[in-house]
C-alpha positions, 0 to 999 in steps of 0.5 A: 500500500505504501510502496510508491511513497517509500520507493522515491526516498531510497538511496541511489548508488551510482556504480561503479564510482560509488556516488550517491544521489540525494532524492531530495536535492538531487546532488551527487556525492561521494559515499564517504562524504555522506557516511562521514555525516552519519548518512545525512546529505551535506547539501540539504540535510536529507536523512537517508535511511540506515539499517539497525546496526548503524542506528544503534551505533549512532545512539548508544555509548560505544561498545555498550550494546548487548543484544537479546532474543537473537534466537527468536524468528518468525514462523508461518502459522497461516501458510500464507502465500501471495506472489511468493510464500511467506516462508520464501520472503522470510528467507530472502529478508534474512539473506539480504539483512543477515537478521532473523526479524525486523527488530534488534533489541538489547541493553545499552547505555546512552550517556552513561544511563542504562536503557533498553533499546529496540530498533527497527530495520526497514530493510527486513520486509519493510520493518513490518510488525509481526509476532516476533517483533512484538514479543521482542518489544514486550521482553525489552519492556519487561527487562526495563521494569526489572532493572528500573530503567527506561525504554527507547524504541526507534521505529522505521516501519510500513506497519503490521505484517500482512502475512501474519494477519491477526497475529500481527495486529495483536502486537499493537495491543500487546506492545501498548499494554506492556508500555502501560505497565512501564508507565505505571512503574514511573519509568520513561519511554522515548519513541523515535520516529524515522522515515517511514513510520506508518500503519499499525506501528504509528497507530500503537506504541510509536505514538505512546512515548513520554517523549516523541521525537522524529528525524527531519523529513520523516514520513509519519502517518497511518494510511498513505496520502493517496488513500486518504485523499480518495477517502475524504475527497479533498486536497491535502496540505503539502507535507502533512505527513512529514515530521515538520507538519506533525511538530507544528500541529503538536503531534510530536515533541521535537525534531532532532538531527541524527548527529544530535540524537545521542546527546539529546537522548543522554540529556533526556534520560538524565532528566527522567532519572532525576525526576521519575525513577524511584518515585511511586507510580504516577496517577492514572491518565484520564483515558485509563479505565477504572474498572472498580469505579465502573462496577460501583456505578453499575 
């Protein structure tokens, strides 16, 4: 559904000279020049997509990341097949990325503060959310509660994985419930939205952060622009699904350049550590359901 939107932002390598063409300003640059700026265009500040390994390296303190749940891998409970079988698509994604799922999760420090980190890799089946990805998020939250530390999730996803159908959709509520437990323990959740964050990911845990930040120009939304326009029948504002538009309308808290992300996270974790950790659980949000009060009224 989002294929056409995603394709235009892919990095284009001009071989054999190893030149990169920026999809935003169309400048041609030597790849080492771009890599030196953490895969950000030095001409227009366009943030290229990066894999989970590079993302982790740009966020955590050097050498601090310890990956967990590496043996978890998707299965094919529905024996799903479209143009290819789900099993075949998983094999291709594993060969392409060297990973068994679209999520890497583990323990690390950022600015010396311990934290549980979950990072999506868009190169693995569009960073789609399946049963394994949801389980890795829940386990990361459980570890954070046990260790009394925060959670950071970096999203880069087209949404729930269609090949797992209801199994994938259930991960939206499963991850949201886990983060609610984290909230009631008074522990922070920082959500980082990168290009793209769409579908069931944006409709669940990605927008539940105590702090929601995004990279510049990131595509963020639920349905694609074409589908929305056909549904509502009106022209949509320019760039209405980009991070700058969301910040202007109060849907996210801040936009942070990739080069500043590590220090920004380190500063926020220190603030949360001083203000939140070790204190009693905060009062329930107004949207939380008080079952006891309902029963009394009935």
